[in-house]
DOLOLUM-952414 format. One record per residue (C-alpha): x, y, z; residue number from 1; residue in one letter. Coordinates in Angstrom, 1 decimal. Layout:
! DOLOLUM-952414
{{X, Y, Z}, NUM, A}
...
! end
This chain:
! DOLOLUM-952414
{{113.8, -13.7, 47.3}, 1, M}
{{116.8, -15.5, 45.6}, 2, I}
{{118.0, -12.3, 43.3}, 3, E}
{{118.9, -10.6, 46.8}, 4, R}
{{121.4, -12.7, 47.1}, 5, F}
{{122.8, -13.9, 43.5}, 6, L}
{{123.9, -11.7, 40.9}, 7, A}
{{122.3, -14.5, 38.3}, 8, Q}
{{119.4, -16.7, 39.4}, 9, T}
{{118.1, -18.6, 36.3}, 10, Q}
{{120.9, -21.1, 34.9}, 11, F}
{{120.4, -22.8, 31.4}, 12, S}
{{123.4, -25.1, 31.9}, 13, S}
{{126.4, -26.8, 33.9}, 14, E}
{{128.3, -24.3, 32.2}, 15, E}
{{126.6, -21.3, 32.8}, 16, D}
{{125.9, -22.4, 36.3}, 17, F}
{{129.6, -23.0, 37.0}, 18, K}
{{130.7, -19.6, 35.5}, 19, Q}
{{128.1, -17.4, 36.5}, 20, N}
{{127.2, -18.5, 40.2}, 21, L}
{{127.8, -15.8, 42.4}, 22, Q}
{{126.7, -14.8, 45.7}, 23, F}
{{125.6, -11.3, 47.0}, 24, K}
{{127.1, -11.0, 50.8}, 25, I}
{{124.7, -8.9, 52.9}, 26, K}
{{126.5, -7.6, 55.8}, 27, E}
{{125.7, -8.7, 59.2}, 28, N}
{{123.7, -11.6, 57.4}, 29, F}
{{121.0, -12.9, 59.6}, 30, N}
{{118.4, -16.1, 57.8}, 31, F}
{{116.3, -15.4, 60.3}, 32, A}
{{115.5, -11.3, 59.4}, 33, Y}
{{116.6, -11.4, 56.0}, 34, D}
{{114.9, -14.2, 54.7}, 35, V}
{{112.0, -15.4, 56.8}, 36, M}
{{111.1, -12.0, 57.9}, 37, D}
{{111.8, -10.7, 54.2}, 38, A}
{{109.4, -13.5, 53.3}, 39, W}
{{107.0, -12.5, 55.7}, 40, A}
{{106.5, -8.8, 54.5}, 41, E}
{{106.8, -10.1, 50.5}, 42, E}
{{104.4, -13.1, 50.9}, 43, A}
{{102.8, -13.2, 54.5}, 44, P}
{{100.2, -15.6, 53.6}, 45, G}
{{102.3, -18.3, 52.1}, 46, K}
{{102.1, -21.7, 53.7}, 47, L}
{{105.8, -22.0, 54.8}, 48, A}
{{105.5, -25.1, 56.9}, 49, L}
{{102.5, -28.1, 56.5}, 50, L}
{{103.4, -30.2, 60.1}, 51, W}
{{101.6, -33.1, 60.7}, 52, T}
{{102.1, -35.7, 63.1}, 53, S}
{{101.0, -39.9, 63.4}, 54, E}
{{99.2, -38.4, 66.8}, 55, R}
{{96.4, -37.1, 63.7}, 56, G}
{{97.8, -33.3, 64.6}, 57, E}
{{98.2, -31.0, 61.6}, 58, E}
{{99.2, -27.1, 61.9}, 59, K}
{{99.8, -24.9, 58.7}, 60, R}
{{102.5, -22.0, 59.3}, 61, F}
{{102.0, -19.0, 56.5}, 62, T}
{{105.1, -17.1, 56.4}, 63, F}
{{103.5, -14.4, 58.5}, 64, Q}
{{102.8, -17.1, 61.3}, 65, D}
{{106.6, -17.9, 61.8}, 66, L}
{{107.5, -14.4, 61.8}, 67, K}
{{105.1, -13.6, 64.7}, 68, E}
{{105.9, -17.0, 66.9}, 69, Q}
{{109.6, -16.9, 66.6}, 70, T}
{{109.6, -13.4, 67.6}, 71, D}
{{107.7, -14.7, 70.9}, 72, Q}
{{109.7, -17.4, 71.1}, 73, A}
{{113.2, -15.5, 70.4}, 74, A}
{{111.4, -12.7, 73.7}, 75, S}
{{110.8, -16.0, 75.5}, 76, Y}
{{114.3, -17.4, 75.7}, 77, F}
{{115.4, -14.0, 76.5}, 78, Q}
{{113.3, -14.1, 79.2}, 79, S}
{{115.2, -17.2, 80.3}, 80, L}
{{118.3, -15.3, 80.2}, 81, G}
{{119.5, -16.6, 77.0}, 82, I}
{{121.2, -14.5, 74.6}, 83, G}
{{124.1, -13.5, 71.9}, 84, R}
{{126.9, -16.2, 71.6}, 85, G}
{{125.0, -18.5, 74.2}, 86, D}
{{124.8, -22.3, 73.9}, 87, M}
{{121.5, -24.2, 73.2}, 88, V}
{{120.8, -27.3, 72.8}, 89, M}
{{117.6, -28.3, 70.6}, 90, L}
{{116.4, -32.2, 71.3}, 91, I}
{{113.1, -32.0, 69.7}, 92, L}
{{112.6, -35.1, 67.5}, 93, K}
{{110.1, -33.6, 64.7}, 94, R}
{{107.9, -31.3, 67.0}, 95, H}
{{107.3, -28.0, 65.4}, 96, Y}
{{109.0, -26.1, 68.0}, 97, Q}
{{112.0, -27.3, 66.5}, 98, W}
{{111.6, -24.8, 63.5}, 99, W}
{{110.2, -22.2, 66.2}, 100, L}
{{113.3, -22.5, 68.1}, 101, S}
{{115.8, -22.7, 65.4}, 102, M}
{{114.5, -19.5, 64.4}, 103, L}
{{114.7, -17.3, 67.3}, 104, A}
{{117.8, -18.5, 68.4}, 105, L}
{{119.1, -17.1, 65.2}, 106, C}
{{117.0, -14.1, 66.0}, 107, K}
{{118.8, -13.2, 69.3}, 108, I}
{{122.5, -14.7, 68.0}, 109, G}
{{122.6, -17.7, 70.6}, 110, A}
{{123.8, -20.9, 68.9}, 111, V}
{{121.8, -23.9, 68.3}, 112, A}
{{123.0, -26.9, 69.1}, 113, I}
{{120.9, -30.1, 67.5}, 114, P}
{{120.9, -32.9, 68.8}, 115, A}
{{118.9, -36.6, 68.4}, 116, T}
{{116.3, -38.0, 71.1}, 117, H}
{{118.5, -41.0, 71.5}, 118, M}
{{121.2, -39.4, 73.6}, 119, L}
{{122.5, -41.5, 76.9}, 120, T}
{{123.3, -40.0, 79.8}, 121, K}
{{127.1, -39.9, 79.0}, 122, H}
{{126.6, -38.1, 75.1}, 123, D}
{{124.9, -35.5, 77.1}, 124, I}
{{127.4, -34.6, 79.7}, 125, V}
{{130.0, -34.9, 77.0}, 126, Y}
{{128.1, -32.4, 74.7}, 127, R}
{{127.4, -30.5, 77.6}, 128, N}
{{130.8, -29.9, 79.1}, 129, N}
{{132.7, -29.6, 75.4}, 130, R}
{{130.1, -26.8, 74.2}, 131, A}
{{129.6, -25.3, 77.7}, 132, S}
{{126.0, -25.6, 76.9}, 133, V}
{{123.9, -23.2, 78.8}, 134, K}
{{120.5, -24.6, 77.9}, 135, A}
{{118.6, -27.2, 76.6}, 136, I}
{{115.4, -27.5, 75.2}, 137, V}
{{113.7, -30.6, 75.2}, 138, S}
{{110.6, -32.7, 74.3}, 139, V}
{{109.1, -34.3, 77.7}, 140, N}
{{109.4, -37.6, 77.1}, 141, D}
{{110.4, -39.6, 80.1}, 142, E}
{{113.2, -41.5, 78.4}, 143, Y}
{{114.9, -37.7, 77.4}, 144, V}
{{114.2, -35.7, 80.2}, 145, T}
{{115.9, -38.5, 82.4}, 146, S}
{{119.1, -38.8, 80.9}, 147, Q}
{{119.1, -34.8, 81.1}, 148, I}
{{118.4, -34.8, 84.8}, 149, L}
{{120.9, -37.4, 85.3}, 150, A}
{{123.6, -35.5, 83.1}, 151, A}
{{123.3, -32.5, 85.5}, 152, M}
{{125.6, -33.3, 88.3}, 153, D}
{{128.2, -33.4, 85.8}, 154, E}
{{127.0, -30.2, 83.5}, 155, S}
{{127.7, -27.3, 85.6}, 156, P}
{{127.5, -24.7, 82.8}, 157, T}
{{123.8, -25.9, 82.1}, 158, V}
{{121.5, -22.9, 83.9}, 159, K}
{{118.2, -23.8, 81.8}, 160, V}
{{116.4, -26.9, 81.2}, 161, L}
{{113.0, -26.5, 79.1}, 162, V}
{{110.3, -29.3, 78.3}, 163, A}
{{108.0, -29.3, 75.2}, 164, V}
{{104.8, -31.3, 74.8}, 165, N}
{{103.0, -32.2, 71.9}, 166, S}
{{99.9, -30.8, 71.3}, 167, D}
{{98.3, -33.5, 72.2}, 168, T}
{{99.7, -33.2, 75.2}, 169, E}
{{100.1, -30.3, 76.0}, 170, A}
{{98.1, -30.3, 79.9}, 171, G}
{{100.7, -33.1, 81.1}, 172, K}
{{102.9, -32.1, 83.5}, 173, P}
{{106.7, -31.4, 82.2}, 174, V}
{{109.3, -33.3, 84.5}, 175, A}
{{110.7, -31.6, 87.9}, 176, A}
{{113.1, -29.0, 87.1}, 177, G}
{{112.0, -28.3, 83.4}, 178, F}
{{110.2, -24.9, 82.2}, 179, H}
{{107.0, -25.7, 80.7}, 180, N}
{{107.3, -24.2, 77.4}, 181, W}
{{103.5, -24.6, 76.4}, 182, N}
{{103.0, -22.9, 79.4}, 183, A}
{{105.3, -19.8, 79.5}, 184, E}
{{106.4, -19.0, 75.9}, 185, W}
{{103.3, -16.6, 75.4}, 186, Q}
{{103.3, -15.0, 78.2}, 187, Q}
{{106.6, -13.6, 77.1}, 188, A}
{{106.8, -9.5, 76.7}, 189, P}
{{106.7, -8.0, 73.4}, 190, R}
{{109.8, -9.1, 71.6}, 191, Y}
{{112.0, -6.2, 70.4}, 192, E}
{{115.2, -6.8, 68.0}, 193, R}
{{118.6, -6.3, 69.8}, 194, P}
{{120.4, -3.8, 68.6}, 195, A}
{{123.6, -5.8, 67.3}, 196, N}
{{122.8, -9.7, 66.6}, 197, V}
{{125.5, -11.0, 65.1}, 198, N}
{{128.3, -10.7, 62.6}, 199, T}
{{128.9, -13.0, 59.5}, 200, N}
{{131.8, -14.6, 61.2}, 201, E}
{{129.7, -15.2, 64.3}, 202, D}
{{128.7, -19.0, 65.2}, 203, T}
{{125.1, -19.8, 64.4}, 204, M}
{{125.1, -23.5, 64.5}, 205, L}
{{127.1, -26.2, 66.1}, 206, M}
{{126.9, -29.8, 64.9}, 207, Y}
{{128.5, -32.9, 66.9}, 208, F}
{{129.4, -35.3, 64.1}, 209, T}
{{128.1, -39.0, 63.9}, 210, S}
{{131.1, -40.2, 65.7}, 211, G}
{{132.0, -43.4, 63.3}, 212, T}
{{134.9, -43.5, 64.0}, 213, S}
{{135.7, -41.7, 67.8}, 214, G}
{{133.9, -39.2, 69.9}, 215, E}
{{131.8, -36.8, 68.0}, 216, P}
{{133.3, -33.3, 67.0}, 217, K}
{{132.0, -29.8, 67.3}, 218, M}
{{131.6, -28.8, 63.6}, 219, V}
{{130.6, -24.9, 64.1}, 220, A}
{{129.1, -23.0, 61.5}, 221, H}
{{128.8, -18.9, 60.9}, 222, D}
{{125.8, -17.4, 59.7}, 223, H}
{{126.9, -17.6, 56.0}, 224, L}
{{126.3, -21.1, 56.3}, 225, Y}
{{122.7, -20.7, 55.3}, 226, A}
{{123.3, -18.9, 53.0}, 227, L}
{{125.5, -21.8, 51.4}, 228, G}
{{122.5, -23.9, 51.8}, 229, H}
{{120.5, -21.5, 48.6}, 230, L}
{{122.1, -23.6, 46.0}, 231, T}
{{121.0, -27.0, 47.9}, 232, T}
{{117.3, -25.9, 47.8}, 233, G}
{{116.9, -23.9, 44.5}, 234, V}
{{119.1, -25.8, 42.3}, 235, Y}
{{119.9, -29.4, 43.6}, 236, W}
{{116.5, -29.9, 44.8}, 237, H}
{{115.0, -27.8, 42.3}, 238, N}
{{112.2, -26.0, 44.4}, 239, L}
{{110.0, -23.1, 43.5}, 240, S}
{{107.4, -21.4, 45.3}, 241, A}
{{105.0, -24.3, 44.5}, 242, D}
{{107.2, -26.9, 46.0}, 243, S}
{{105.7, -28.8, 48.8}, 244, I}
{{109.3, -30.6, 50.1}, 245, H}
{{109.7, -33.7, 52.3}, 246, L}
{{113.1, -34.6, 53.5}, 247, T}
{{113.2, -37.1, 56.0}, 248, V}
{{115.4, -36.8, 58.7}, 249, A}
{{115.4, -36.2, 62.3}, 250, D}
{{116.0, -32.9, 63.1}, 251, T}
{{119.1, -34.2, 65.4}, 252, G}
{{120.6, -34.9, 62.2}, 253, W}
{{122.8, -32.2, 60.1}, 254, G}
{{120.4, -33.5, 57.2}, 255, K}
{{117.2, -31.6, 58.6}, 256, A}
{{119.0, -28.0, 57.9}, 257, V}
{{119.6, -29.7, 54.6}, 258, W}
{{116.5, -30.4, 53.8}, 259, G}
{{113.9, -28.7, 56.1}, 260, K}
{{115.2, -25.3, 56.5}, 261, L}
{{117.5, -23.2, 54.9}, 262, Y}
{{117.8, -24.0, 51.2}, 263, G}
{{113.8, -25.0, 51.0}, 264, Q}
{{112.9, -21.5, 52.6}, 265, W}
{{115.3, -19.4, 49.8}, 266, F}
{{113.3, -21.1, 47.4}, 267, A}
{{109.6, -20.0, 49.1}, 268, G}
{{108.5, -23.8, 49.2}, 269, A}
{{106.6, -25.1, 51.8}, 270, T}
{{108.3, -27.6, 54.4}, 271, V}
{{106.3, -30.8, 54.7}, 272, F}
{{106.7, -32.4, 57.9}, 273, V}
{{105.6, -35.9, 58.9}, 274, Y}
{{106.5, -35.8, 63.0}, 275, D}
{{106.5, -39.6, 64.2}, 276, H}
{{108.4, -42.2, 66.2}, 277, E}
{{109.5, -45.2, 64.1}, 278, K}
{{109.4, -44.9, 60.5}, 279, F}
{{108.0, -47.0, 57.8}, 280, T}
{{107.8, -47.0, 54.2}, 281, A}
{{104.4, -47.5, 54.5}, 282, E}
{{104.0, -44.6, 56.8}, 283, K}
{{106.4, -41.9, 54.5}, 284, I}
{{104.8, -43.0, 51.4}, 285, M}
{{100.8, -42.6, 52.6}, 286, R}
{{101.8, -38.9, 53.5}, 287, A}
{{103.1, -38.2, 50.6}, 288, I}
{{99.8, -39.3, 48.8}, 289, E}
{{97.9, -38.1, 51.3}, 290, K}
{{99.1, -34.4, 51.1}, 291, Y}
{{100.4, -34.3, 47.2}, 292, H}
{{104.1, -34.1, 48.3}, 293, I}
{{106.0, -32.9, 44.8}, 294, T}
{{109.7, -33.1, 46.1}, 295, S}
{{111.3, -35.7, 48.1}, 296, F}
{{114.5, -36.5, 49.6}, 297, C}
{{115.8, -39.3, 51.7}, 298, A}
{{119.0, -41.4, 52.3}, 299, P}
{{119.4, -44.3, 50.5}, 300, P}
{{118.3, -46.4, 53.4}, 301, T}
{{114.6, -45.1, 53.1}, 302, I}
{{114.2, -45.7, 49.5}, 303, Y}
{{116.1, -49.2, 49.8}, 304, R}
{{112.9, -50.0, 52.0}, 305, F}
{{110.4, -48.2, 50.0}, 306, M}
{{111.1, -50.3, 46.6}, 307, I}
{{110.2, -53.2, 48.8}, 308, Q}
{{106.3, -52.1, 49.1}, 309, E}
{{104.0, -52.9, 46.5}, 310, D}
{{103.6, -49.1, 44.5}, 311, F}
{{100.2, -50.0, 43.2}, 312, S}
{{98.6, -49.8, 46.9}, 313, K}
{{99.8, -45.8, 46.6}, 314, Y}
{{99.0, -42.7, 44.3}, 315, D}
{{102.5, -41.2, 44.2}, 316, L}
{{101.5, -38.8, 40.9}, 317, S}
{{101.9, -35.7, 42.9}, 318, S}
{{105.9, -36.6, 42.9}, 319, L}
{{107.7, -34.3, 40.0}, 320, R}
{{111.5, -34.5, 41.7}, 321, Y}
{{113.4, -36.8, 44.0}, 322, C}
{{116.7, -36.7, 45.9}, 323, T}
{{119.4, -38.4, 48.0}, 324, T}
{{122.3, -38.1, 50.1}, 325, A}
{{123.7, -38.9, 53.3}, 326, G}
{{125.2, -42.4, 52.2}, 327, E}
{{126.2, -43.5, 48.9}, 328, A}
{{123.6, -45.0, 46.7}, 329, L}
{{123.7, -48.1, 45.0}, 330, E}
{{122.8, -48.2, 41.2}, 331, P}
{{120.4, -51.0, 41.7}, 332, A}
{{118.4, -49.2, 44.0}, 333, V}
{{118.3, -45.8, 41.4}, 334, Y}
{{116.7, -48.7, 38.7}, 335, Q}
{{114.2, -50.0, 40.3}, 336, K}
{{112.8, -46.7, 41.7}, 337, F}
{{113.0, -45.3, 38.5}, 338, L}
{{111.0, -48.5, 36.9}, 339, E}
{{108.6, -47.9, 39.5}, 340, L}
{{107.8, -44.2, 39.6}, 341, T}
{{109.3, -42.8, 36.1}, 342, G}
{{111.6, -40.7, 38.5}, 343, I}
{{115.4, -40.4, 38.5}, 344, S}
{{117.1, -40.1, 42.2}, 345, L}
{{119.5, -36.8, 41.9}, 346, M}
{{122.3, -37.9, 44.1}, 347, E}
{{124.0, -35.6, 46.4}, 348, G}
{{127.5, -35.2, 48.7}, 349, F}
{{128.7, -33.2, 51.5}, 350, G}
{{129.2, -33.3, 54.9}, 351, Q}
{{128.3, -32.0, 58.8}, 352, T}
{{131.2, -29.7, 58.0}, 353, E}
{{129.8, -28.8, 54.5}, 354, T}
{{127.1, -27.8, 52.5}, 355, T}
{{126.4, -30.0, 49.4}, 356, M}
{{130.3, -30.1, 47.4}, 357, T}
{{128.7, -32.3, 44.8}, 358, L}
{{125.6, -33.5, 42.9}, 359, G}
{{123.4, -34.4, 40.4}, 360, T}
{{121.7, -30.7, 39.1}, 361, F}
{{118.5, -30.4, 36.8}, 362, P}
{{121.3, -30.1, 33.6}, 363, W}
{{122.7, -32.8, 34.5}, 364, N}
{{122.1, -36.5, 33.4}, 365, T}
{{122.4, -38.3, 36.6}, 366, P}
{{124.6, -41.3, 36.2}, 367, K}
{{123.3, -44.5, 38.8}, 368, P}
{{125.7, -44.3, 42.0}, 369, G}
{{127.3, -41.2, 41.0}, 370, S}
{{127.9, -38.4, 43.5}, 371, M}
{{127.2, -36.1, 40.5}, 372, G}
{{129.4, -33.0, 39.5}, 373, K}
{{131.3, -30.2, 41.9}, 374, P}
{{129.0, -27.5, 43.3}, 375, N}
{{131.0, -24.3, 41.7}, 376, P}
{{130.4, -22.7, 45.0}, 377, Q}
{{133.5, -24.9, 46.0}, 378, Y}
{{136.6, -25.4, 44.4}, 379, D}
{{136.7, -29.0, 44.7}, 380, I}
{{140.5, -31.1, 44.1}, 381, R}
{{140.8, -35.1, 43.8}, 382, L}
{{144.2, -35.4, 45.6}, 383, L}
{{146.3, -38.5, 45.7}, 384, K}
{{147.9, -39.0, 49.1}, 385, S}
{{151.3, -37.1, 47.7}, 386, D}
{{149.0, -34.0, 47.0}, 387, G}
{{149.4, -34.6, 43.6}, 388, S}
{{146.1, -34.4, 41.3}, 389, E}
{{144.2, -37.0, 40.4}, 390, C}
{{143.6, -38.1, 36.8}, 391, E}
{{140.0, -39.4, 35.0}, 392, D}
{{139.7, -42.8, 36.3}, 393, G}
{{141.9, -42.8, 39.7}, 394, E}
{{141.2, -42.8, 43.1}, 395, K}
{{142.1, -39.8, 45.3}, 396, G}
{{140.8, -37.9, 48.2}, 397, E}
{{138.1, -35.3, 47.9}, 398, I}
{{139.5, -31.9, 48.8}, 399, C}
{{138.2, -28.3, 49.1}, 400, V}
{{140.6, -25.8, 47.9}, 401, R}
{{140.2, -22.4, 50.6}, 402, V}
{{141.5, -19.2, 48.4}, 403, G}
{{141.3, -15.9, 49.9}, 404, D}
{{137.8, -16.4, 51.1}, 405, C}
{{136.2, -19.2, 52.8}, 406, K}
{{133.6, -21.1, 50.7}, 407, P}
{{130.1, -19.9, 52.0}, 408, Y}
{{128.7, -23.5, 53.7}, 409, G}
{{132.2, -24.5, 54.8}, 410, L}
{{132.5, -24.8, 58.5}, 411, F}
{{134.7, -22.2, 60.5}, 412, K}
{{137.0, -24.9, 62.9}, 413, Y}
{{136.2, -27.8, 65.1}, 414, Y}
{{135.2, -26.1, 68.0}, 415, Y}
{{137.6, -26.2, 70.9}, 416, R}
{{139.9, -28.5, 69.0}, 417, D}
{{142.6, -26.8, 66.9}, 418, E}
{{144.7, -29.9, 66.4}, 419, E}
{{142.0, -31.7, 64.9}, 420, M}
{{141.0, -28.6, 62.8}, 421, T}
{{144.3, -28.6, 61.3}, 422, K}
{{144.5, -31.7, 60.5}, 423, Q}
{{141.8, -32.0, 58.0}, 424, V}
{{142.3, -27.9, 56.8}, 425, W}
{{145.8, -27.3, 55.9}, 426, H}
{{148.4, -25.7, 53.3}, 427, D}
{{144.7, -23.9, 51.5}, 428, G}
{{143.4, -27.4, 51.7}, 429, L}
{{139.9, -28.9, 53.4}, 430, Y}
{{140.5, -32.2, 53.6}, 431, H}
{{137.1, -34.3, 53.4}, 432, T}
{{138.5, -37.8, 54.6}, 433, G}
{{136.6, -39.2, 51.8}, 434, D}
{{137.5, -41.4, 48.6}, 435, M}
{{136.3, -41.0, 45.1}, 436, A}
{{137.7, -41.2, 41.5}, 437, W}
{{136.0, -39.2, 38.3}, 438, R}
{{135.2, -40.1, 34.9}, 439, D}
{{135.7, -38.8, 31.7}, 440, E}
{{132.7, -36.7, 32.3}, 441, D}
{{133.5, -34.9, 35.0}, 442, G}
{{131.2, -37.7, 37.4}, 443, Y}
{{132.4, -38.5, 40.8}, 444, Y}
{{131.6, -41.8, 42.0}, 445, W}
{{132.6, -42.3, 45.9}, 446, F}
{{134.7, -45.3, 46.9}, 447, V}
{{134.4, -45.4, 50.8}, 448, G}
{{136.1, -44.0, 53.7}, 449, R}
{{139.8, -43.4, 53.6}, 450, I}
{{139.8, -45.2, 56.8}, 451, D}
{{137.5, -47.7, 55.2}, 452, D}
{{139.5, -48.2, 52.3}, 453, V}
{{141.0, -52.2, 52.3}, 454, I}
{{144.6, -52.8, 50.7}, 455, K}
{{144.1, -56.7, 49.3}, 456, S}
{{147.2, -58.3, 47.7}, 457, S}
{{148.3, -55.0, 46.1}, 458, G}
{{144.7, -53.8, 45.3}, 459, Y}
{{143.1, -51.0, 46.8}, 460, R}
{{139.0, -51.8, 47.6}, 461, I}
{{136.3, -49.3, 48.2}, 462, G}
{{133.7, -51.0, 50.7}, 463, P}
{{131.2, -48.6, 48.5}, 464, F}
{{131.9, -51.0, 45.4}, 465, E}
{{131.2, -54.3, 47.0}, 466, V}
{{128.2, -53.0, 48.6}, 467, E}
{{126.8, -51.9, 45.0}, 468, S}
{{127.6, -55.4, 43.7}, 469, A}
{{125.7, -57.4, 46.8}, 470, L}
{{122.8, -55.3, 47.1}, 471, I}
{{121.6, -55.7, 43.6}, 472, S}
{{121.2, -59.1, 45.0}, 473, H}
{{117.5, -59.6, 46.0}, 474, P}
{{118.4, -61.5, 49.1}, 475, A}
{{120.2, -58.7, 50.6}, 476, V}
{{118.6, -55.7, 52.4}, 477, V}
{{121.4, -54.0, 53.9}, 478, E}
{{125.4, -54.7, 53.9}, 479, C}
{{128.7, -53.6, 55.3}, 480, A}
{{132.2, -54.4, 53.7}, 481, I}
{{135.4, -53.9, 56.2}, 482, T}
{{138.8, -55.5, 55.8}, 483, G}
{{139.9, -58.2, 58.3}, 484, V}
{{143.9, -59.0, 58.2}, 485, P}
{{145.0, -62.2, 56.5}, 486, D}
{{148.6, -63.3, 56.9}, 487, E}
{{148.6, -63.8, 53.2}, 488, I}
{{147.1, -61.4, 51.4}, 489, R}
{{147.1, -58.6, 54.5}, 490, G}
{{143.8, -58.0, 54.3}, 491, M}
{{140.2, -59.9, 52.9}, 492, V}
{{137.3, -58.5, 52.5}, 493, V}
{{134.4, -59.5, 54.8}, 494, K}
{{130.6, -58.9, 53.9}, 495, A}
{{128.2, -58.0, 56.9}, 496, T}
{{124.8, -59.1, 55.7}, 497, V}
{{121.5, -58.1, 56.4}, 498, V}
{{119.0, -60.4, 54.6}, 499, L}
{{115.5, -59.9, 53.2}, 500, H}
{{112.7, -61.7, 55.3}, 501, K}
{{112.4, -64.1, 52.3}, 502, D}
{{115.3, -65.5, 52.2}, 503, W}
{{116.7, -65.7, 56.1}, 504, K}
{{116.0, -69.3, 56.4}, 505, E}
{{118.6, -69.9, 53.8}, 506, K}
{{120.9, -68.4, 55.6}, 507, A}
{{124.4, -70.5, 55.2}, 508, G}
{{126.8, -72.0, 53.1}, 509, E}
{{125.6, -71.9, 49.9}, 510, A}
{{123.9, -68.8, 50.3}, 511, L}
{{127.3, -67.6, 51.0}, 512, V}
{{129.0, -69.2, 48.0}, 513, K}
{{126.1, -67.7, 45.7}, 514, E}
{{126.3, -64.0, 46.7}, 515, L}
{{130.0, -64.5, 46.1}, 516, Q}
{{129.2, -65.7, 42.7}, 517, A}
{{127.1, -63.1, 42.5}, 518, H}
{{130.3, -60.4, 42.8}, 519, V}
{{132.5, -61.4, 40.9}, 520, K}
{{129.7, -61.5, 38.4}, 521, H}
{{128.8, -57.7, 38.8}, 522, E}
{{132.2, -56.4, 39.8}, 523, T}
{{135.9, -57.5, 38.9}, 524, A}
{{136.4, -60.7, 41.1}, 525, P}
{{139.3, -59.8, 43.1}, 526, Y}
{{137.3, -57.6, 45.2}, 527, K}
{{134.6, -60.2, 46.3}, 528, Y}
{{134.1, -61.3, 49.9}, 529, P}
{{135.7, -63.8, 50.9}, 530, R}
{{134.0, -64.1, 54.4}, 531, I}
{{130.3, -63.1, 54.6}, 532, I}
{{128.6, -63.1, 58.2}, 533, E}
{{124.5, -62.6, 58.2}, 534, F}
{{123.1, -60.4, 60.7}, 535, V}
{{120.2, -59.2, 62.1}, 536, D}
{{121.3, -55.4, 62.1}, 537, E}
{{124.0, -53.4, 61.3}, 538, L}
{{125.4, -51.5, 64.0}, 539, P}
{{125.0, -47.4, 63.3}, 540, K}
{{125.6, -44.3, 64.4}, 541, T}
{{122.7, -42.2, 65.9}, 542, I}
{{122.5, -40.5, 63.0}, 543, S}
{{121.7, -43.6, 60.9}, 544, G}
{{125.1, -44.0, 59.6}, 545, K}
{{126.9, -47.6, 59.2}, 546, I}
{{129.7, -48.1, 61.9}, 547, R}
{{132.2, -49.8, 60.2}, 548, R}
{{134.6, -49.3, 62.8}, 549, V}
{{132.7, -51.4, 64.8}, 550, E}
{{132.4, -54.4, 62.8}, 551, I}
{{136.3, -53.8, 62.4}, 552, R}
{{136.9, -53.9, 66.6}, 553, E}
{{134.2, -56.9, 67.0}, 554, K}
{{136.4, -58.8, 64.5}, 555, D}
{{140.1, -58.2, 66.1}, 556, K}
{{138.4, -60.1, 69.8}, 557, K}
! end
């Protein structure tokens, strides 16, 4: 499959990859037709999606099954008046209808807007009006449907509501005002492909950012965004047609299309899904054991919880390759997982606005805690505040040089926000807002968001540097580093810490001093947290990222 889209498909080294990664661009590329339906012709009986749930359900979809069922879903959407360019919000948790909907909307040229099931009425109203949402397809959960219905009086563009039951609840009535997917979708007429579905520049997908520092922005991606993820699945995840891949991510989060859709199916791998309500490491590890998962990807938080488990209780011998992204990985977590499994975690970095821009590829020796090296489809620059390039060892902002052709995978713009787009994309550069430094071997090391970097007594301290030191202490499960205003030093470092259950009774001044001494031992002493607060949980976005801005705002009061 990938030979249709790459001039060279096998790479023996970093230099080979850097010099010879070259895409072949098809006019009017459409992932659903040009990849998924092509697989249905080439390997119709190959298992594409293995979907399971904590409710005991299991469904297996071959590429031929997906072709037939996404055609049917596309026809169903058309029967509801949805067509090219229409905005459709998907609030489907991990129900398999999310995959059918994503591909069906692609087939008719509509715009998919995945969203989390945790949205409130306010969140839904904001998204409906900012994006002029025409239709919402959601799970038939009382909380979700009630929030959607409450938002309708303030959402004039929304014309269609569709509710989806799980298979175990197929006969359950849907909420008033919603179409019933289970009862209606198979009744749609035979699908016929529209004459003009899309151009490469048309918007295919929109994500609302997680809102770590303000109202969510609408990130618009064109149809070539899917192609940009070829390197994610084939080369970073190191997948093949024999792989069974599990990425832990809710479908409302951008990481879902990183790990559960585009790149994996370029490789012809089987995408494994475990539909569950509340994460536990035990559930995921049992699923890996039962279904012989070969490839696994999760944010560092998941690995932190996994290494707290007794690995002797699980057979994870099927695992061959593991990756991580979504936030920076602490070296202590890397080392512990390696000790327990013999598998090195291969880190990757990107944003809602991009595909993977930096990563540890199979030909790279991983350095624990490093983001890896640049993906050659992006021209990565590390820049100082004056725009000059950083030397090795100097901290700067990760930027993408944009030449005559926008890199495949880079977003189009922030929808309906020209000013915000210009703030991050100007003078031929996309500014990620993330700080890093590069070592002498070309590996990048995360420092933090520009807004999160702490300036104390003339030093610039990245939150991740201190968090990595703290997390290596056995008492610490999670932590967030922020700056607190100080008359003498300008700012001082504060640590907000979630303790391991076995240490919670020891919270107090003695433990504060122990953790401070630990940080001084693990990193430069000037970085140690002068203030430590113990909490039960950290404030997070609906996609699970730590909201340091919320901690800073609370400390101002």
